[in-house]
VOGU-3710 file (C-alpha; in Angstrom, 3 decimals, decimal comma):
1> xxxxxxxxxx> -89,172/19,480/36,674  -89,753/20,370/40,303  -93,297/19,142/41,027  -93,667/21,240/44,147  -92,615/24,421/42,337  -94,976/23,692/39,437  -97,936/23,209/41,776  -96,969/26,183/43,937  -96,879/28,465/40,888  -100,275/27,235/39,681
11> xxxxxxxxxx> -101,949/27,656/43,088  -100,388/31,109/43,543  -101,876/32,222/40,214  -105,245/30,754/41,192  -105,144/32,632/44,506  -104,487/35,845/42,624  -107,432/35,198/40,294  -109,599/34,460/43,330  -108,774/37,877/44,773  -105,938/36,895/47,131
21> xxxxxxxxxx> -103,088/38,614/45,322  -99,739/38,274/47,095  -100,798/35,359/49,279  -98,414/32,371/49,327  -99,694/28,974/48,210  -97,791/27,068/50,943  -97,623/23,807/48,989  -96,240/20,759/50,779  -96,133/17,018/50,105  -99,220/15,400/51,601
31> xxxxxxxxxx> -98,657/13,851/55,009  -100,799/10,805/54,186  -101,803/9,080/50,952  -105,512/9,791/51,482  -104,727/13,522/51,339  -103,413/13,194/47,789  -99,873/13,884/46,667  -99,616/17,553/47,665  -101,552/19,947/49,864  -101,948/23,693/49,372
41> xxxxxxxxxx> -102,253/25,199/52,851  -102,124/28,908/52,087  -105,865/29,433/51,634  -106,640/29,859/55,327  -104,090/32,632/55,781  -105,345/34,373/52,645  -108,985/34,026/53,738  -108,204/35,576/57,111  -106,680/38,621/55,424  -109,708/38,960/53,139
51> xxxxxxxxxx> -112,261/38,265/55,877  -113,643/35,340/53,869  -114,763/31,824/54,693  -111,681/29,638/53,944  -113,657/26,876/52,253  -115,390/29,426/50,034  -112,015/30,858/48,983  -110,667/27,333/48,454  -113,572/26,617/46,088  -112,741/29,760/44,092
61> xxxxxxxxxx> -109,078/28,747/43,931  -109,950/25,287/42,628  -112,260/26,847/40,036  -109,396/29,070/38,814  -106,684/26,428/39,095  -104,881/25,657/35,833  -103,067/22,437/36,651  -103,442/19,818/33,908  -101,076/17,526/35,815  -103,757/16,973/38,476
71> xxxxxxxxxx> -106,232/14,118/38,251  -108,424/15,672/40,932  -108,522/18,320/43,656  -110,637/18,512/46,783  -111,202/20,732/49,780  -110,312/19,154/53,110  -110,921/20,344/56,641  -111,229/24,086/57,175  -109,715/25,005/53,810  -106,832/22,769/52,751
81> xxxxxxxxxx> -106,669/21,848/49,070  -105,685/18,244/48,389  -104,110/17,650/44,986  -104,008/14,202/43,381  -101,644/14,020/40,398  -102,510/12,040/37,280  -100,616/8,702/37,150  -100,311/9,071/33,375  -98,531/12,391/33,898  -96,231/10,845/36,503
91> xxxxxxxxxx> -95,360/8,026/34,093  -94,606/10,514/31,337  -92,348/12,544/33,634  -90,523/9,418/34,796  -89,770/8,441/31,207  -88,280/11,907/30,659  -86,254/11,733/33,884  -84,849/8,337/32,900  -83,366/9,841/29,731  -82,118/12,988/31,484
101> xxxxxxxxxx> -78,515/13,104/32,732  -79,686/15,517/35,456  -82,523/13,140/36,484  -85,089/15,926/36,299  -83,039/18,482/38,224  -83,030/21,942/36,642  -79,759/23,832/36,938  -80,071/27,244/38,633  -78,227/30,373/37,500  -74,511/29,567/37,526
111> xxxxxxxxxx> -72,483/31,026/40,381  -68,869/30,955/41,464  -68,928/29,293/44,876  -65,937/29,020/47,201  -66,183/26,146/49,687  -63,696/26,460/52,562  -63,458/23,101/54,327  -61,264/20,515/56,059  -58,494/23,033/56,946  -56,368/20,839/59,226
121> xxxxxxxxxx> -53,600/22,288/61,358  -50,386/21,060/59,778  -48,739/20,902/63,188  -50,613/17,643/63,859  -52,182/14,730/62,016  -55,832/14,924/61,051  -58,070/13,666/63,853  -61,667/12,475/64,011  -62,887/16,032/64,552  -61,881/16,767/60,956
131> xxxxxxxxxx> -64,426/14,213/59,717  -67,295/16,686/60,019  -65,855/19,602/58,062  -64,238/17,296/55,495  -67,296/15,121/54,765  -69,801/17,995/54,872  -67,660/20,271/52,726  -67,001/17,602/50,124  -70,723/16,812/49,841  -71,466/20,520/49,335
141> xxxxxxxxxx> -68,818/20,643/46,610  -70,232/17,605/44,800  -73,827/18,867/44,982  -72,853/22,364/43,823  -70,867/21,007/40,878  -73,754/18,727/39,912  -75,984/21,810/39,829  -73,587/23,413/37,355  -71,833/25,961/39,559  -68,191/26,968/39,221
151> xxxxxxxxxx> -66,921/25,532/42,495  -63,572/26,494/44,003  -62,373/24,170/46,745  -60,278/25,893/49,412  -58,275/23,982/52,001  -57,211/26,792/54,354  -54,607/24,730/56,205  -52,930/26,069/59,327  -49,230/26,240/58,462  -48,200/29,303/60,470
161> xxxxxxxxxx> -48,189/30,391/64,096  -46,429/30,105/67,446  -46,663/26,303/67,614  -44,251/26,040/64,684  -41,496/27,602/66,795  -41,531/24,557/69,084  -41,691/22,163/66,166  -38,846/23,793/64,257  -36,625/24,054/67,327  -37,140/20,345/67,981
171> xxxxxxxxxx> -36,683/19,410/64,323  -33,407/21,340/64,188  -32,027/19,213/67,046  -32,503/15,944/65,181  -30,075/14,403/62,739  -31,256/13,174/59,349  -32,053/9,632/60,557  -33,987/10,814/63,608  -35,895/13,346/61,509  -37,108/10,672/59,093
181> xxxxxxxxxx> -38,167/8,424/61,976  -39,889/11,146/64,006  -41,852/12,605/61,104  -43,488/9,243/60,374  -45,794/10,001/63,293  -46,647/13,688/63,375  -48,773/13,276/66,479  -45,861/11,939/68,530  -43,559/14,560/67,045  -45,928/17,308/68,197
191> xxxxxxxxxx> -46,166/15,734/71,656  -42,369/15,431/71,973  -41,846/19,058/70,952  -44,541/20,294/73,349  -43,083/18,221/76,190  -39,638/19,709/75,597  -41,067/23,233/75,662  -42,862/22,550/78,950  -39,892/20,923/80,670  -37,000/23,022/79,370
201> xxxxxxxxxx> -37,188/26,847/79,684  -34,129/27,218/77,460  -35,837/25,191/74,723  -39,017/27,254/75,120  -37,022/30,478/74,720  -35,294/29,052/71,659  -38,698/28,096/70,224  -39,861/31,713/70,533  -36,736/32,816/68,694  -37,589/30,403/65,894
211> xxxxxxxxxx> -41,002/32,034/65,493  -39,373/35,438/65,030  -36,810/33,995/62,622  -39,499/32,184/60,639  -41,682/35,272/60,322  -38,584/37,260/59,361  -37,826/34,940/56,453  -34,728/33,234/57,886  -33,513/30,768/55,237  -32,633/27,992/57,698
221> xxxxxxxxxx> -36,003/28,223/59,457  -37,896/28,333/56,185  -36,088/25,188/54,994  -36,940/23,321/58,208  -40,512/24,610/58,078  -40,887/23,466/54,462  -39,704/19,956/55,403  -42,332/19,737/58,100  -45,095/21,213/55,930  -44,355/18,825/53,068
231> xxxxxxxxxx> -44,590/15,815/55,372  -47,811/17,116/56,920  -49,439/17,713/53,545  -48,540/14,184/52,449  -50,260/12,843/55,574  -53,399/14,863/54,797  -53,525/13,826/51,149  -53,218/10,168/52,131  -56,300/10,578/54,347  -58,244/12,348/51,577
241> xxxxxxxxxx> -57,393/9,610/49,084  -58,353/6,883/51,558  -61,725/8,534/52,227  -62,469/9,448/48,592  -62,393/13,188/49,311  -61,961/15,371/46,227  -59,404/17,761/47,777  -55,944/17,812/46,167  -52,744/19,820/46,564  -54,094/22,287/44,018
251> xxxxxxxxxx> -56,788/23,288/46,530  -54,349/24,285/49,278  -54,666/27,889/50,472  -52,398/27,955/53,539  -52,403/30,762/56,081  -48,858/31,642/55,050  -50,025/32,522/51,535  -51,643/35,667/52,954  -48,592/36,895/54,903  -47,530/39,522/52,381
261> xxxxxxxxxx> -51,102/40,824/52,121  -51,484/41,612/55,836  -49,520/44,914/55,965  -51,495/46,062/52,912  -54,730/45,095/54,697  -53,726/47,150/57,740  -53,030/50,209/55,621  -56,299/49,841/53,717  -58,367/49,615/56,920  -56,493/52,600/58,330
271> xxxxxxxxxx> -57,195/54,708/55,243  -60,875/53,801/55,437  -60,974/55,180/58,959  -62,193/52,061/60,738  -58,898/50,929/62,309  -58,066/52,197/65,796  -55,305/51,468/68,301  -56,305/49,929/71,625  -53,707/48,914/74,233  -51,091/48,639/71,520
281> xxxxxxxxxx> -53,241/46,451/69,255  -54,895/47,550/66,015  -58,631/46,861/66,113  -61,966/47,505/64,455  -64,882/48,280/66,773  -68,399/47,781/65,438  -71,532/48,735/67,376  -73,153/45,330/66,857  -70,493/43,500/68,894  -70,361/43,943/72,652
291> xxxxxxxxxx> -68,992/41,834/75,486  -70,971/40,517/78,456  -70,134/43,735/80,300  -71,726/45,789/77,529  -68,408/47,220/76,398  -67,440/47,207/72,700  -65,877/43,940/71,561  -62,837/44,514/69,340  -62,019/42,664/66,155  -58,242/42,505/66,594
301> xxxxxxxxxx> -56,428/42,874/63,281  -52,882/43,116/64,651  -51,839/42,168/68,175  -49,798/44,429/70,441  -46,692/42,284/69,830  -47,013/42,830/66,080  -48,414/39,384/65,339  -51,440/38,795/63,130  -54,372/36,723/64,473  -56,849/34,683/62,428
311> xxxxxxxxxx> -59,034/37,780/62,028  -56,425/39,404/59,794  -55,773/36,274/57,756  -59,483/35,654/57,230  -60,072/39,258/56,134  -57,246/38,946/53,613  -58,868/35,715/52,429  -62,212/37,521/51,974  -60,465/40,137/49,834  -58,834/37,441/47,714
321> xxxxxxxxxx> -62,068/35,515/47,272  -64,080/38,535/46,171  -61,484/40,533/44,233  -59,428/37,738/42,641  -61,680/34,670/42,603  -64,826/36,797/42,018  -66,889/34,587/44,309  -70,655/35,073/44,345  -70,844/32,894/47,420  -68,394/31,510/49,976
331> xxxxxxxxxx> -69,274/28,752/52,411  -67,094/28,276/55,486  -67,542/24,776/56,930  -66,039/25,435/60,362  -67,022/24,362/63,887  -69,696/26,163/65,895  -67,203/27,689/68,409  -66,025/29,989/65,606  -69,477/31,537/65,071  -68,649/34,901/66,677
341> xxxxxxxxxx> -65,331/35,025/64,861  -66,956/34,721/61,446  -69,727/37,140/62,356  -66,995/39,693/63,050  -64,999/38,788/59,944  -67,988/39,308/57,655  -69,123/42,458/59,478  -65,666/44,053/59,235  -65,446/42,988/55,582  -68,771/44,712/54,868
351> xxxxxxxxxx> -67,679/47,839/56,745  -64,464/47,897/54,696  -66,329/47,400/51,421  -64,925/43,937/50,715  -68,415/42,408/50,730  -71,526/43,881/49,143  -75,198/42,972/49,477  -75,074/40,644/46,474  -72,203/38,539/47,816  -73,251/35,663/50,067
361> xxxxxxxxxx> -70,541/34,705/52,551  -71,795/32,190/55,121  -70,443/30,294/58,084  -71,845/26,746/58,173  -71,238/25,662/61,782  -71,233/22,085/63,005  -71,281/20,340/66,375  -69,027/17,754/67,990  -68,532/14,033/67,509  -69,052/12,214/70,798
371> xxxxxxxxxx> -68,278/8,757/72,128  -71,168/6,419/73,049  -70,803/7,635/76,650  -71,502/11,192/75,500  -67,961/12,451/76,073  -65,591/14,021/73,551  -63,957/11,474/71,252  -60,434/10,902/72,607  -58,065/7,979/73,173  -57,715/6,488/76,662
381> xxxxxxxxxx> -54,668/8,703/77,117  -56,719/11,774/76,249  -55,139/12,291/72,822  -57,020/12,971/69,602  -58,091/9,903/67,614  -56,412/9,896/64,200  -58,851/10,105/61,307  -56,723/7,705/59,275  -57,012/5,083/62,030  -60,792/5,540/62,168
391> xxxxxxxxxx> -61,051/5,021/58,399  -58,924/1,870/58,610  -61,083/0,481/61,399  -64,247/1,225/59,408  -62,940/-0,851/56,500  -61,778/-3,670/58,801  -65,149/-3,873/60,540  -66,966/-3,728/57,194  -64,897/-6,647/55,889  -66,082/-8,842/58,748
401> xxxxxxxxxx> -69,696/-8,005/57,892  -69,220/-8,498/54,147  -67,473/-11,849/54,664  -70,304/-13,031/56,917  -73,006/-11,833/54,509  -71,429/-13,270/51,351  -68,578/-15,705/52,173  -68,303/-16,912/48,561  -66,930/-13,591/47,311  -63,322/-13,512/46,133
411> xxxxxxxxxx> -60,782/-11,803/48,388  -60,389/-8,941/45,917  -64,161/-8,405/45,822  -64,321/-8,516/49,614  -61,556/-5,909/49,813  -63,245/-3,511/47,393  -66,742/-3,934/48,834  -65,380/-3,516/52,366  -63,669/-0,270/51,401  -66,827/1,119/49,805
421> xxxxxxxxxx> -69,082/0,011/52,660  -66,719/1,045/55,468  -65,856/4,510/54,174  -69,446/5,048/53,050  -70,781/4,103/56,486  -68,420/6,542/58,175  -69,358/9,425/55,885  -73,079/8,717/55,954  -73,131/8,561/59,755  -71,833/12,123/59,622
431> xxxxxxxxxx> -73,931/13,443/56,754  -77,234/11,976/57,947  -77,148/14,145/61,079  -78,166/17,778/61,373  -74,747/19,414/61,127  -75,440/21,914/63,913  -75,936/19,228/66,573  -73,525/16,918/68,384  -73,832/13,225/67,560  -72,736/9,864/68,931
441> xxxxxxxxxx> -70,150/7,957/66,879  -71,296/4,337/67,125  -69,825/1,552/64,990  -72,764/-0,835/65,413  -75,288/1,745/64,248  -73,358/3,102/61,276  -72,446/-0,343/59,898  -75,926/-1,801/60,302  -77,780/-3,075/57,237  -80,990/-1,793/58,812
451> xxxxxxxxxx> -82,160/1,765/59,358  -80,898/5,055/57,984  -77,351/3,927/57,170  -75,093/3,755/54,131  -74,981/-0,078/54,122  -78,793/-0,181/54,004  -78,894/2,200/51,026  -76,001/0,459/49,280  -77,763/-2,865/49,761  -80,983/-1,398/48,347
461> xxxxxxxxxx> -79,033/-0,377/45,254  -77,496/-3,836/44,800  -80,929/-5,385/45,222  -82,282/-3,234/42,392  -79,342/-4,143/40,166  -79,807/-7,837/40,954  -83,292/-7,663/39,438  -81,761/-6,906/36,037  -79,223/-9,710/36,411  -81,975/-12,221/37,140
471> xxxxxxxxxx> -84,046/-10,828/34,271  -81,092/-11,105/31,897  -81,755/-7,525/30,776  -79,381/-4,622/30,200  -81,017/-1,658/31,930  -79,541/0,925/29,556  -80,971/-0,749/26,458  -84,405/-1,381/27,966  -87,255/0,260/26,047  -90,979/0,436/26,670
481> xxxxxxxxxx> -93,732/2,371/28,396  -94,195/3,061/32,070  -97,703/2,498/33,378  -98,699/3,185/36,963  -101,723/1,358/38,337  -100,701/-0,207/41,650  -100,545/2,142/44,654  -96,942/1,102/45,353  -95,965/1,931/41,781  -97,501/5,381/42,127
491> xxxxxxxxxx> -95,856/5,940/45,514  -92,449/5,014/44,083  -92,966/7,226/41,037  -93,882/10,184/43,247  -90,792/9,757/45,407  -88,510/9,465/42,405  -89,907/12,674/40,941  -89,223/14,504/44,209  -85,441/14,219/43,787  -85,205/17,844/42,530
501> xxxxxxxxxx> -87,151/19,020/45,592  -84,719/17,227/47,888  -81,691/18,865/46,292  -83,325/22,284/46,379  -84,057/21,831/50,080  -80,435/20,827/50,740  -79,039/23,990/49,183  -81,257/26,293/51,235  -79,041/25,833/54,300  -76,627/23,130/53,130
511> xxxxxxxxxx> -77,994/20,434/55,409  -76,910/17,123/53,881  -79,213/15,168/56,208  -82,132/16,336/54,035  -80,742/14,385/51,072  -79,963/11,408/53,324  -83,534/11,427/54,584  -84,861/11,497/51,022  -82,678/8,552/49,946  -83,678/6,559/53,026
521> xxxxxxxxxx> -87,377/7,153/52,354  -86,873/6,290/48,679  -85,207/3,000/49,616  -88,050/2,118/51,969  -90,670/2,904/49,327  -88,757/0,840/46,772  -88,599/-2,114/49,166  -92,385/-1,915/49,633  -92,839/-1,795/45,842  -90,490/-4,775/45,451
531> xxxxxxxxxx> -92,491/-6,819/47,959  -95,951/-5,892/46,653  -95,401/-5,697/42,885  -94,039/-8,854/41,198  -91,572/-7,936/38,480  -90,134/-10,985/36,743  -93,363/-13,019/36,949  -95,589/-10,229/35,603  -96,904/-10,074/32,023  -94,489/-8,586/29,475
541> xxxxxxxxxx> -95,860/-5,036/29,505  -96,058/-4,856/33,302  -92,641/-6,492/33,624  -91,068/-3,896/31,335  -92,815/-1,032/33,097  -91,645/-2,184/36,513  -88,106/-2,772/35,270  -88,091/0,804/33,981  -89,210/1,972/37,420  -86,346/-0,031/38,921
551> xxxxxxxxxx> -83,903/1,600/36,525  -84,923/5,126/37,529  -84,725/4,142/41,196  -81,202/2,763/40,734  -80,059/5,874/38,859  -81,367/8,273/41,500  -80,093/6,197/44,415  -76,628/5,960/42,861  -76,565/9,656/41,981  -77,826/10,696/45,405
561> xxxxxxxxxx> -75,203/8,641/47,218  -72,558/9,913/44,825  -73,436/13,506/45,706  -72,704/12,591/49,323  -69,336/11,172/48,301  -70,483/7,581/48,818  -69,878/4,877/46,222  -72,080/1,924/45,305  -71,237/-1,666/44,420  -72,989/-4,181/42,197
571> xx> -72,963/-6,949/44,810  -72,657/-7,221/48,583
//
């Protein structure tokens, strides 16, 4: 049950009975404990429309309010309604949540949701910039699947384009031994090929020929290209496995897979009368897009040299996702610089009839990852930092912390805990930020056991689990009643029951930091409960009740972290 929704519905009905039909209840969690658990703030707006005294309308609303879950209600200030929920009701709900696999979360109407994320360029190894799209997209996938949706992962990898001419020309020069050696480091291979193209005009011309041959289906070029692509994909999958990302080879949707659909797309747009020729290129002009000079801004579908830009490939992808995959929603987790591009893609798709009003295709932009000095994250030589190297360093740094915190652990335990803590810290540092903003990548902050970090939350979980070890009790077999009398018990119960609200808020705009914030607040409230409410030394009934509270807290903390793609451990 979503407490906020339940209260909102009840207050909305009471407003209607009080004569304020159509006025929103505007229910929010109370800012302070003395204001109750929730506040209904919509009375003042409704009173203004009706020309009434807000407190008088609030009194009428309370008189009409049918909310048996409330212990009391009161009017505060100019017309706010404070709502105090009944602890007995909260205890009853917690008992239900504890037995519920969904932990109180109601599944919405099932949709088919395409999540387009990660999408590395196969010409190079994945770099730290791919952390954002990969971590955010995977969290969206996990949350959407938990909510019962049919989720289709799409890894729209870049495996086509002019850069492959240079790579193939260079690859064709190498013998079998050199090829094996060079392809072990894709980044250096890319740099060597680019350097050759810059220094040798003959090589550059040959590279352009390779592009034409590749696009024309030349068998030799396709074989070389396939060798390179296979190696690149293996590199990517190794990174996904290392970071516990759910993408697999089955989720690949490379640019090249749309090649045969592009001429058909051109003909379809032409027949629909929206394709025009401009300076040799085929374009779609829409009134809503204009350049800084006020002139129409074209969406180029085919370039003057006959090549197809990303606009064409993405339009073909929209067709495939609506007509073949039957997507109700598609979420594109791509950097903010591509905002205009996707605005044009979706606008052209609507003009062509590929998207209707019911289909929700959204670009979810994100900012940059910066160094502590505020500059773009690069190596000293100015190259991209490999994501695989960052993940390895996260685990190495975590091992030092784990060994210092618990030196008596076995080496195998240290290895596993370090992996979970290191990778979790890296992901959480990403997911706890508003995705639209830039953020500073700082090892000391993300690996800290204090503050809004994965190690802090993982430690909170292990602390809860340690209570059961010391009690000699199996949490799953524990039976009894939950009673809430202490203010810290009630505060913890309230926060636990707000898990559905947190997930609902996340899916409004797919901001994972909302869930991170909830889990951080939950951990803090649990720690206060742990300090103020003795568990193992309490009488039997109180002990059982508080252990049951601990069990629900552990379940929600573990589930919440899991939805972010972050694992937990039983000891740290």
